[in-house]
C-alpha positions in Angstrom: -59.6 -55.0 -37.7 -59.9 -54.8 -34.0 -60.0 -51.2 -32.7 -58.4 -50.3 -29.4 -57.7 -46.7 -28.3 -55.8 -45.9 -25.1 -56.8 -43.4 -22.6 -53.5 -41.5 -23.2 -51.6 -40.4 -26.2 -48.3 -38.6 -25.2 -47.1 -35.6 -27.2 -43.9 -36.5 -28.9 -41.8 -34.4 -31.2 -41.2 -36.2 -34.5 -37.4 -35.8 -34.4 -37.0 -37.1 -30.8 -34.3 -39.6 -31.7 -32.4 -37.1 -33.8 -32.4 -34.6 -30.9 -31.2 -37.3 -28.4 -28.5 -38.6 -30.8 -27.2 -35.1 -31.5 -27.0 -34.2 -27.8 -25.4 -37.6 -27.0 -22.8 -37.1 -29.7 -21.7 -33.9 -28.0 -21.4 -35.7 -24.7 -24.2 -33.4 -23.3 -26.9 -35.8 -22.1 -26.6 -34.5 -18.5 -25.2 -31.0 -18.6 -25.1 -28.5 -21.5 -26.5 -25.3 -23.0 -30.1 -26.5 -23.6 -31.1 -26.1 -20.0 -30.5 -22.4 -20.0 -32.1 -22.0 -23.4 -35.2 -23.9 -22.4 -35.6 -21.8 -19.2 -35.3 -18.6 -21.3 -37.9 -19.8 -23.8 -40.2 -21.0 -21.1 -39.9 -17.6 -19.3 -41.0 -15.9 -22.5 -44.3 -17.9 -22.4 -45.0 -16.7 -18.9 -44.5 -13.0 -19.2 -40.8 -12.9 -18.6 -40.9 -14.3 -15.1 -37.9 -16.3 -14.0 -38.3 -20.0 -15.0 -36.2 -22.7 -13.3 -36.2 -26.3 -14.6 -36.3 -29.1 -12.0 -36.4 -32.9 -11.8 -40.2 -32.9 -11.2 -43.1 -30.4 -10.9 -43.5 -31.5 -7.3 -39.8 -30.7 -6.7 -40.3 -27.2 -8.1 -43.2 -26.8 -5.7 -41.0 -27.9 -2.7 -38.3 -25.4 -3.7 -40.8 -22.6 -3.9 -42.2 -23.4 -0.5 -38.7 -23.4 1.0 -37.8 -20.1 -0.8 -40.8 -18.2 0.7 -39.7 -19.2 4.2 -43.1 -19.8 5.6 -43.3 -20.3 9.4 -43.4 -24.0 10.5 -47.0 -25.1 10.9 -48.4 -22.4 8.6 -51.5 -23.5 6.7 -51.6 -23.7 3.0 -55.0 -24.1 1.2 -55.3 -26.6 -1.6 -58.4 -27.7 -3.6 -60.0 -30.8 -2.1 -59.7 -32.3 -5.6 -56.0 -32.5 -6.4 -53.1 -34.9 -6.8 -52.2 -36.1 -3.3 -48.5 -35.4 -3.9 -48.9 -31.6 -3.8 -50.3 -31.3 -0.2 -47.9 -34.1 0.9 -44.9 -32.0 -0.4 -46.3 -29.1 1.7 -46.4 -31.4 4.7 -42.8 -32.3 4.1 -41.9 -28.6 3.9 -43.3 -28.2 7.5 -46.7 -26.8 6.5 -50.2 -27.9 7.2 -52.4 -28.6 4.2 -56.0 -27.4 4.4 -58.6 -28.3 1.8 -61.2 -26.1 0.1 -64.1 -27.6 -1.9 -64.3 -27.3 -5.7 -67.0 -26.2 -8.1 -68.1 -29.6 -9.6 -68.9 -27.8 -12.9 -65.4 -26.5 -13.5 -63.6 -28.9 -11.1 -61.7 -25.9 -9.8 -61.4 -24.3 -6.4 -63.3 -21.1 -5.9 -62.5 -17.8 -4.1 -65.4 -18.2 -1.8 -64.3 -21.8 -0.8 -60.8 -20.5 -0.2 -62.1 -17.7 2.1 -64.2 -20.2 4.1 -61.1 -22.4 4.6 -58.9 -19.6 5.9 -57.7 -19.2 9.5 -55.2 -16.8 11.1 -52.5 -19.4 10.4 -53.1 -19.4 6.6 -50.0 -18.3 4.7 -50.7 -19.4 1.1 -53.1 -20.8 -1.4 -52.6 -23.2 -4.3 -55.2 -22.9 -7.1 -55.0 -25.9 -9.4 -56.0 -25.4 -13.0 -57.4 -28.8 -13.1 -57.6 -30.7 -16.4 -56.2 -27.6 -18.2 -59.0 -25.1 -17.3 -57.9 -22.0 -15.5 -59.4 -21.1 -12.1 -61.1 -17.7 -11.7 -57.8 -16.0 -10.9 -59.1 -12.4 -10.6 -61.3 -13.4 -7.7 -58.7 -15.7 -6.1 -56.0 -13.1 -6.4 -58.3 -10.5 -4.8 -59.0 -12.7 -1.8 -55.3 -13.5 -1.4 -54.4 -9.8 -1.6 -57.0 -8.9 1.1 -55.5 -11.4 3.5 -51.9 -11.1 2.6 -51.5 -14.6 1.2 -49.0 -16.0 -1.3 -50.6 -17.5 -4.4 -48.8 -20.5 -6.0 -50.5 -21.6 -9.2 -50.5 -25.4 -9.9 -50.3 -25.4 -13.7 -49.2 -29.0 -14.1 -52.2 -29.7 -16.5 -52.5 -26.2 -18.0 -49.5 -25.0 -20.0 -50.9 -23.0 -22.8 -54.2 -22.1 -21.1 -55.2 -18.5 -20.7 -57.4 -16.4 -18.4 -58.5 -13.0 -19.5 -55.9 -13.3 -22.4 -52.9 -13.9 -20.1 -51.2 -17.3 -19.6 -51.7 -19.3 -16.5 -48.7 -19.0 -14.2 -48.7 -15.2 -14.4 -51.4 -14.4 -11.9 -49.8 -15.6 -8.6 -46.5 -15.0 -6.8 -45.2 -18.3 -8.2 -46.3 -21.3 -10.3 -45.3 -24.9 -11.1 -45.5 -26.8 -14.3 -45.0 -30.5 -15.1 -43.1 -32.0 -18.0 -44.2 -35.6 -17.3 -44.8 -37.9 -20.3 -48.5 -37.3 -20.6 -48.6 -33.6 -19.8 -49.1 -30.7 -22.3 -45.3 -30.5 -22.7 -43.5 -33.9 -22.6 -39.8 -34.0 -21.6 -40.0 -37.5 -20.3 -40.2 -36.1 -16.8 -39.3 -32.8 -15.1 -40.9 -29.6 -14.0 -40.6 -25.9 -14.0 -40.8 -23.3 -11.2 -41.9 -19.9 -12.3 -41.4 -17.0 -9.8 -42.3 -13.3 -9.9 -40.0 -11.9 -7.1 -36.3 -11.7 -8.0 -35.0 -12.7 -4.6 -37.4 -15.7 -4.2 -36.5 -16.8 -7.7 -32.8 -16.6 -6.9 -33.3 -18.9 -3.9 -35.2 -21.4 -5.9 -32.6 -21.4 -8.6 -29.8 -21.8 -6.1 -31.6 -24.7 -4.5 -32.1 -26.4 -7.8 -28.5 -25.9 -8.9 -27.1 -27.3 -5.7 -28.7 -30.7 -6.4 -26.5 -33.5 -7.8 -26.7 -34.3 -11.5 -28.8 -37.3 -12.4 -26.9 -40.4 -13.3 -26.6 -41.2 -17.0 -28.4 -44.5 -16.5 -31.3 -42.8 -14.8 -31.7 -40.3 -17.7 -31.5 -43.1 -20.3 -34.1 -45.0 -18.4 -36.4 -42.0 -18.4 -36.0 -41.7 -22.2 -36.5 -45.4 -22.7 -39.6 -45.5 -20.5 -41.1 -42.5 -22.4 -40.5 -44.3 -25.7 -42.2 -47.5 -24.4 -45.2 -45.4 -23.2 -45.4 -43.8 -26.6 -45.3 -47.2 -28.4 -47.6 -48.9 -25.9 -50.4 -46.3 -26.4 -50.3 -46.3 -30.2 -53.6 -47.9 -31.3 -51.9 -50.4 -33.6 -49.8 -51.7 -30.7 -52.1 -51.0 -27.8 -54.7 -53.4 -29.1 -52.2 -56.3 -28.9 -50.4 -55.4 -25.6 -52.1 -53.5 -22.8 -55.6 -53.7 -24.1 -56.0 -57.5 -23.9 -54.8 -57.3 -20.2 -57.3 -54.6 -19.4 -60.1 -56.4 -21.2 -59.4 -59.6 -19.2 -59.3 -57.7 -16.0 -62.8 -56.3 -16.6 -64.1 -59.8 -17.3 -62.7 -60.9 -14.0 -63.9 -57.7 -12.3 -60.4 -56.7 -11.3 -59.2 -53.1 -11.4 -55.8 -52.4 -12.8 -56.0 -48.6 -12.4 -54.1 -48.8 -9.1 -51.0 -50.0 -11.0 -51.0 -46.9 -13.2 -50.5 -44.4 -10.4 -48.2 -43.9 -7.4 -49.0 -45.4 -4.1 -50.4 -42.8 -1.7 -47.9 -42.6 1.2 -45.9 -40.2 3.3 -42.9 -38.9 1.3 -40.5 -39.2 4.1 -37.8 -39.8 3.1 -38.3 -38.4 -0.3 -37.3 -40.5 -3.3 -33.7 -40.0 -4.3 -34.5 -38.8 -7.8 -36.5 -35.9 -6.5 -33.3 -34.2 -5.4 -31.6 -34.2 -8.8 -31.1 -31.6 -11.5 -33.0 -31.5 -14.8 -30.9 -33.0 -17.6 -29.7 -31.3 -20.7 -31.2 -33.9 -23.1 -34.6 -33.4 -21.5 -34.3 -29.7 -21.9 -33.4 -30.1 -25.6 -36.6 -32.2 -26.1 -38.7 -29.7 -24.2 -37.3 -26.8 -26.2 -38.3 -28.5 -29.4 -41.7 -29.3 -27.9 -42.4 -25.7 -27.0 -42.3 -24.8 -30.6 -45.1 -27.2 -31.3 -47.2 -26.6 -28.2 -49.6 -24.1 -29.8 -50.4 -26.5 -32.7 -50.9 -29.4 -30.4 -53.2 -27.4 -28.2 -55.2 -26.1 -31.1 -55.7 -29.7 -32.4 -56.8 -30.9 -29.0 -59.2 -28.0 -28.6 -60.7 -28.9 -32.1 -61.2 -32.4 -30.9 -62.9 -31.2 -27.8 -65.3 -29.1 -29.8 -66.0 -32.1 -32.0 -66.6 -34.4 -29.0 -69.0 -31.8 -27.5 -71.0 -32.0 -30.7 -71.0 -35.8 -30.7 -72.0 -36.1 -27.1 -73.9 -33.0 -26.0 -77.3 -34.2 -26.9 -77.0 -37.6 -25.3 -79.2 -37.9 -22.2 -77.2 -38.4 -19.1 -73.9 -37.0 -20.4 -72.6 -33.6 -19.3 -69.7 -32.4 -21.4 -67.0 -30.0 -20.0 -68.1 -26.5 -19.3 -65.7 -23.5 -20.1 -66.7 -20.2 -18.5 -66.1 -16.9 -20.3 -62.6 -15.4 -20.5 -60.9 -18.8 -20.2 -59.3 -21.1 -22.7 -59.2 -24.8 -21.9 -56.2 -26.9 -23.1 -57.9 -30.2 -22.3 -55.2 -32.2 -20.7 -58.2 -34.3 -19.9 -61.7 -34.1 -21.4 -63.7 -34.9 -18.3 -67.4 -35.6 -18.6 -70.1 -36.7 -16.2 -71.9 -39.9 -17.1 -74.4 -42.1 -15.3 -73.2 -45.4 -13.8 -69.5 -44.6 -14.4 -68.1 -48.0 -13.9 -70.7 -49.6 -16.2 -69.8 -47.1 -18.9 -66.1 -47.7 -18.5 -66.6 -51.5 -18.8 -68.9 -51.2 -21.8 -66.5 -48.9 -23.6 -63.5 -51.2 -22.9 -65.5 -54.1 -24.5 -65.7 -51.9 -27.6 -62.0 -51.2 -27.5 -62.1 -47.7 -25.9 -60.1 -47.2 -22.8 -61.6 -44.5 -20.5 -59.8 -43.1 -17.5 -61.7 -42.6 -14.2 -60.7 -39.8 -11.8 -56.9 -39.9 -11.4 -56.5 -37.1 -9.0 -57.7 -37.5 -5.4 -60.5 -36.3 -3.1 -57.9 -35.4 -0.5 -60.4 -34.8 2.3 -61.1 -38.6 2.1 -57.4 -39.7 2.4 -56.1 -41.0 5.7 -52.7 -39.5 4.8 -54.0 -36.0 5.8 -56.0 -37.0 8.8 -59.6 -35.9 9.5 -60.8 -33.0 7.3 -62.2 -29.9 8.9 -65.0 -29.8 6.4 -66.6 -32.2 3.9 -66.1 -31.6 0.2 -69.3 -32.5 -1.5 -68.3 -30.8 -4.8 -65.1 -32.8 -5.0 -66.9 -36.1 -4.2 -69.4 -35.4 -6.9 -66.7 -35.4 -9.5 -66.1 -39.1 -8.9 -69.0 -39.7 -11.3 -66.9 -38.6 -14.3 -64.9 -40.3 -17.0 -62.0 -38.9 -19.0 -62.5 -39.5 -22.7 -59.5 -39.7 -25.0 -59.4 -36.7 -27.5 -55.6 -36.4 -27.8 -54.3 -34.8 -31.0 -52.8 -37.9 -32.6 -56.3 -39.4 -32.9 -57.8 -39.3 -36.4 -61.3 -38.0 -37.1 -62.5 -41.6 -37.6 -60.9 -42.7 -34.3 -62.5 -39.7 -32.5 -65.9 -40.7 -33.8 -65.3 -44.3 -32.7 -64.6 -43.1 -29.2 -67.7 -40.9 -29.1 -69.8 -43.8 -30.5 -68.7 -46.2 -27.8 -69.4 -43.7 -25.1 -72.8 -42.7 -26.5 -73.9 -46.3 -27.0 -72.8 -47.3 -23.5 -74.8 -44.5 -21.9 -77.9 -45.0 -24.1 -77.8 -48.7 -23.2 -78.3 -47.8 -19.6 -81.5 -45.9 -20.4 -80.4 -43.1 -18.0 -82.4 -40.3 -16.6 -81.1 -36.8 -17.5 -78.0 -35.9 -15.6 -78.6 -34.1 -12.3 -77.7 -30.4 -12.3 -74.3 -29.6 -10.8 -73.5 -26.3 -9.2 -71.0 -24.8 -6.8 -71.5 -26.2 -3.3 -72.8 -23.7 -0.7 
């Protein structure tokens, strides 16, 4: 039998259709009690801070920026390695994005890099817990406190991760989470703003509640799209649908990755669905998913440990590193390999679909203009692949993935991987 394993495997509650049908039967697809219940349950996971559900994580971020009332032109520091949408949303809020380099070992921004990027115009910093690994929040919070900066944690990848025993999203003044289909909590889209200060939280909540309700067709499309993604990435379906297309593209030396992600562009005007409310049916799905989050996370962490064992001794591969006092939830298992593109192609020929970097080295994007400083750490991370370890994979499938990666790297006869360290 042909084996084909997708780069992604969305987390789906087993009773999804039952939840949707029950909510629909009550005429509550758009508005209903599940939104408030979900916000309350989410708030419990983040130390009791106010949680406000929104149409997207990026929308939550925009509302937070507005609620803090930063002066026009104020500078906000992002990691140089992040999803382009976040700094672009800051631009649309009237702020100036500035980029600080990342540690290529952890993929995260460091306190020292943030301090180097600061100017008298700096008003805030956005530490991104990339791939599900927390930043060193004690050091970042200390730098921010010394300079009077607002800290907004980007937890889009990291729901369930902890630092010093506390959940991400509880160290800054505010935080954002994503509920996109492939994120740790899948509500077929959506986001959550978490805010410490009561007055700021009230402003965020008021902004979110003032938005129009999404149309029922839009909500049904989101649910339909999510189900299609779930089916299309199942190994028994993936091998007969997306996989043959991807395989053919590699034979023709075409890249289809560009079709998986949004086009990098100014978000002016913003897409219409950014300014909508979170729907009740999505909240019902998310509420069910919260109850399964810890089990999903534990399974993925188990798979990560297993992948470490299977790959750690292969010359040329550098598996993810987790510093002390942090738990990694492995939204992505990101490893350094030699000759990245050759490894990706060889694995696809074995039926294993690897993702390459799907966030951006923002200092290299024309959208944000010339960067003040180069970001060698961020650029170094482009030598990585993201290896599927999602919890729905069986042990046999996990070993199949590891075997394909191992054989692809060994076939290259690589030299040992160069040491990576935090850029000076």
